[in-house]
N, C-alpha and C positions, 0 to 999 in steps of 0.2 A: 312463107313463116308466120304463123300461129301462135301468138300467147293463149294458152289453151289451160283455164283454170278447171283442177281434179278439186271436187269434195266429198273430198277417200272417208267412206265408210271403213265397217269390220270384212275378214277377209281377204283371199288375195286378188279378187275382179280388179279393186282399183289396182294394183302393181301390173296386170296384163296388161290395162288400158295405159299407166302411164308407160310402158316399156313400150307400144305402141307407136305410140304420140312422140315418142323421141326417136322410135324408129327412122320416123316422118319426117323426121327437121322441125315439130312444133319446140318450142319453151313451152315449162311444164309448170306450171303455180300451182302449188297439194297444199290445200286444206286440208290437214287432219280433226274429223269430229268427234271424235272418240278414242279414251287414251290406248283402246284394245289394236287400233288400227297394224296393219304390218311393219315391221321395223324398217323392211329393207326400201319402200317407197321413197324415204328418203335418197336413197344412192339415182332415182331418173327423176329428183327435182330441183326443178332451177334456182326455184326457192320453196320451202316446207315452211309451214306455221300449226303448231294446235290452237284448234282454234274452236270452242267447247258447240255444238249442235242448238247450244240454248242460246246464242253469244251472234242472231242471225245478224243484227246491227253492226256488230265489229267482221263477221264475215265480208256482205257488202261492201264496208269501205275496203277490204282490204282487194276485191274485185274490181274497184274504179280505182284507186291509186296504183295498181299494178298493168289498166289498162286492159283488165282481161275482154278477150273478143270475143271468145265459145268457153262453155263450162260443161262439164260434164261432170252429174251427179252418180256414184258407184259405190257400189258396198253397203253390208248391211245398217243399217241404222233404224231397226223398228221399233214398236212401239215399247219389247217388254225391255229392249233396251235404255230407251230413255227412260221409262219407269223408277229402271233399277240404279240408275246414275244422278238419280233427287239434286240435279244442281239447278242455280238460280238464274231464270230466265233474264233476258237483258230486257229494255223497253221495247223496243220493235219487234222480239222475238213474241211476248206478250201482246203487241198491237197485233197483228197476225194472230196469232192463238184467238183473240177478245171476236174477231172478226166474222172468226168461223160458223157457216150455218151447223156444221157437224164436224165430229174429232175422227171421221174415216180416213184412212189411208191417202186416198186418193185425192178427197178434198185437202188435208194439212200438206201434200207435196204439188197441190195447184197452186196454191198459194206460195208457197216457198219458190217456187219457178217465176212467178209470176214479181216477189221479191229481188230474184238477182237475176232477172230481166230488165229490170229497173234500175241496172246499175250500167244499159247498156249494150253488153254480154246476149250472146245467148244461147240457151239451154240447149244442148242435145242429145240427140239418141243414143243414150247409153252403146248400144251394139254398133256404132260408124267405127270402131274401130279394133272391134276383137269379133267380128260377124264369122269366119274360121269358128268359133268355140259353139257354133250352134248346131251338133251332129244331124246331115241329112235323116228322111226316113232307113228304120232297120235294128235289124242286133246286133246291139256293140260289142257283148262278152262272150264270149266260148260258149258258153251254155246258153240253148235258149230258152223261151220259156215254153212247162208244158201246156197242153192245153186250157187244164183248170187256172192256170197261172193267166194265160192271154182272156180267160173270159173276166179275173179279178179285173185285169190291167183297163181291158173295153171299158166292167162299170166304171174302177177307178178315176178313169180318165174323165167320167160322163160327168159325176159326182164333182170332182174337182170343175171345175165347169162351171158348174150352176152356183158353187162358192164365192167362184172368180166374179162370177158375173156379180154378184151382193157384194162384190168388195171386203168377201171375211176371210178369205184367205187361196194360198195356192196350193195345199195341197191334202190329199184324200191315205188315210192307211184304211187298207180291206182287205175282205179273207172270207174265201168261202158266198163272194156277192154279196156278205154284205159289212158295214159300215162299224170298223173299230173307233175311227177316228178323225174330226175335223181344225185343217188349220186354223186357228183364230191368231190373237193377242200374244198364246203364248209363243208362235214360229214356229219355222219346220221343225227342227231338232227334237222338241219339246212333244210337237204332235204325234212323231216318229215311233219314240218312246214309248208315250205314253200307246197311242191305235195296238203296238210289237207287245206290250206288255199281255194286255187286251189275247189279241190271239194268239199268244204264246205259242210262237213260230208260224213260219211258214208266211205273214204277211207282205201283203203287196203295198208298195206307195207309189202314190201318181203325186207328179204336180207338174200342171199347166202354164200355160198363159192364161189372163184375165180375156175374155171377148173384148174387153173395151182398155185392154193396156193402153197404159201413155208409155211410150220406150224411152221417154226423156230421163224418167224414175222409176222406173218399178219391170227389170225384165226377172223370172224366173228363174235362180240358179240353183247347178247341183252340182258340189264336188265331192273333200275327201271329210270333210267332218260330216255331210250328210252319210256315207257310207259308213264311216264309222259307228254311226251310231245304227243304223238300220245292221252291222254284223253285233253291234253289241245286245240287240231283242230277237235277233233270231229271223230277222228279215230274209226274204227270197229272189222280190225280183222291186226291179223299179222302171217306172215310165214316163218320159217325160215327152214333151209336144216336140216333132220334129222342127227345127227351123227355127221355133222362137223360146227355149232354152240354154240358156248356157250351161256348158258341161266346163267347168273350170277342173285346173292339172287333171282333162282327160288320161292320160296313160300311167298315170299315181290313181288311179278313182276304178280304170279298167284291171291293174294288176290287182286291187285288193277286192275287187267286185270278182276277178276268177279265181283269185284265193280260197273265196270264202263260198263256192259254187252259187255268187250271185247274178243273177241274169238282168242286162238294162237293155229296153228297148225303146227306141226313139218314135214314136208312134203319130 
């Protein structure tokens, strides 16, 4: 039995991860990093603490005190959320931020991983416990894509790989082989909303892994919020990377897609 630390952000992925860890007989020590984390996380916790993501020093002390052997960092903790909360960082957080060569996502997260591993814990692949959530290649919904949608999917997939290579984002919205929106600091849902509004219906959303993806802290995921945003703007197709993208609450996502005539393909 391992003492597993779960640094949890927003969304349902931390719940899936905690559930899987408990099912394997592990003790699960959960740190909720933001107020918006799922309430039901507490059900799977051996111990549960709310510690702001801006209090890295306090998080490290908690991990060390509880002799945590492995840590999973999972859930949404993106820059737009961090800037929205405006909390005061502690001394350790300031030291990490001041030492960075830039503020790109990977740069920040690699520094955080190093800090966590200084406690003696190992930061593990986010997907180690939840790999079944990554679909194999194929059409996942009842409706198959049209020929035009297939072309947009292939085009969007390539464009998403390119912005991923530059560590800018992982999502692209396209229509008619033209880019409507690229994801940056605003996050996936805002990108879909902006691109979908410009497309005025029929947009195709592509979300892929970065070529240099570090699975300890950054695995692409789509879920109900993604699909609800697509429905809101009349987007009609979603392509994700097979074997590399987490599909959270799959049954609910596919039901919502089928109800709204949206096609989803793992490519």
